[in-house]
N, C-alpha and C positions, 0 to 999 in steps of 0.2 A: 584915631583919626583914619578915615578911609583914603585908599588911595584914588587918585584922580581917574574918573572913567570906570571905577569898581564900586558897586552898591552892595549892602547888605544883602539884598535880594539875590545878587549874583552868588554870593558867598553861601546863602542857604540852598540855593540851587546846586552847587557843587557839592554842598553835603549829602542833600538828598540823592543826588546821582551816585556819589560814591557809597553811601549807605544801601542803596538798593543792589551795587554791585558786591556788596561784601555781605548781605542780609543773610543768607543761607549759612555762611561760614561762622557768622556770630552766633546764629541760631544753634548751631552744632555744639560750638563752644559752651554756650549757656546750657544747653542740655547735659554736656559732660560735666560742667562745674556744679549743676544742680542734682545730678545723680549722686554726687558725693556729700551732699547736704544730709543732715540727720532727719530721720523718718518724721513726718507731720509737717514738714515745711510746706507752705502753699504756693510759693512763687513758681510759675510756669516759665519755661525757656523764652517763649514769645514775649511774655511780660518783662522778663528782665533785659531783653534787647531792646524792647520799645521805651523802657524806662531808662536805659544808657543812651539811646537815641536823643531822648529828651534833653537829658543832661548835656549831651554833647552840643546840641543846637540851642540851647538855651538863650539867655540875653546877650550871649558874647558874640563877637564877629571871628568865630574860629576859622581860620585857614589851615588848609591840609596839605602838606607837603609830599603827598602821595599815600599810598595804602599803608606803608609801615607806619608813618606818623599817626595816621587816623586809628590802626590798631592799638597804638600806644595809649591814645586818649581812651579809646574805648576800654582797655584794660583797666585804667584809673576810675573810669565810671563804674564798670561791673564791680570792681573791688570795693569802692565806696558803698555801692548799693548792697551788696552782700554783706559787708560790715555793719552798715546801718540796720539793717533786719536782724542781724545776730544780735546786736546789741539791744534792740527793742525785744527781742524774744527772751534774752537773759534778764531784761529789766522787769519784764511781766511775770516771769517765773520767781524772781526774788520777791516782787510784789505778792504774788499769790501765796507763796509759801511763808512769807515774812521770816526767813530763815536763810542760813548760808547754803548754798547749792554747790554740791560737788561736781566738778568738771571733769568728765570723762578723760582719759589719757589720750593725748593727741598723737596721730600716726606720723610717720616720717614722710617728708615730702620725698625722700630719697627712695621709699619703698614703693615698689611697683602697685597700681591698683588701690592705694589709700590716699586719703586727703585729711590734712589736719583741720581740727576746729578753725574756722576763719577767723574768729577773734584772736585765739592764740598766734594764728600765722600772721596776722596784721601787727599785733604786739612785737612778735620776733623781728618782722620785717623792717618795723620802725627802729628797733634796736640795730638792725644790720645798717640800715641807711646812716645811721650816726657815725659807723665805723667806716663804711664804704658806699656812699650813694650810688655808684655804678653797679655794684653787685646787687643791690636790693631792686633796682630798675630793671635788671636782667630777670630776676625772679618775677616781678611783677609782669614784663611782658611775656616770658615763657609761660607762667602759671595760669595768670587772668586772662591774657589775650590769646594764648595758645600758639603765639609765633614760634616758628622754628628758629635755629640759629643764625641761619642767612638774614631771615627778616628782622630778627633782634639787632643784629648787627648793623643792618641798613638803617634802622630806627635810631639807633644810638651814634651811628657814624664811626664805628669802629670795625675792627677785623673779627671775622668769624671764629677765629682761634682765640681771641680774647674773650669773646662771649662765651665759647665752651669752657675755657678755664673758669671765668667768673661763675658759670653756672654750677660746674663740679664743685668749686669751693662753697657756693652759697647753700647747695643741697646739703653738703655736710655740716656746715656751720648751723643751719636751720634744724637739722636732725638732731644735733646736740642741744640747742636752745629748747626745742619742742619736747625731747625725750627726758632732759634734766641731767643729761650725761656730763655737761659742762663742769659741774663741781661737785659730782656725787650725789646731787640733790634728787629727790625723787619728782616724778612728773607731776604737773598740777592737775 
């Protein structure tokens, strides 16, 4: 239900205005995320940002409590887009080969300059969310939205020291999950 005196057009106008202010920042983030994708991917940074925008302003009456809230929603939209595309690629490969596909070893999110397979990261994040939703949200905001510690803290309504501590824990936990170190198993 809409607030008195506030229309859906006002909400869309506010979203459009906010989007235009953060467009270049989202574009740089998309460029960075896509640079870590496997060779052969065809999604361009501009297309990723535009698709995320369409998901953000879809049929809902989204209201943004500022830049950090908007970036949090954008992070979720970008994560879902990348995961949907990765799943589609994996499905097409399985159908084409009609056999089991070996998945390359996932790199650690703690290692500088490397990026894990987006599907493996999503699965690991889902497991982390079951254990500690706050830490999973920190990873989502830092990794997929590119927010800094201060911005993440503002988006989550917590202190920067808590975000820094959660980020350190989550990176170590994800490294173990993605590398198979948690129980001596080999990486997938």
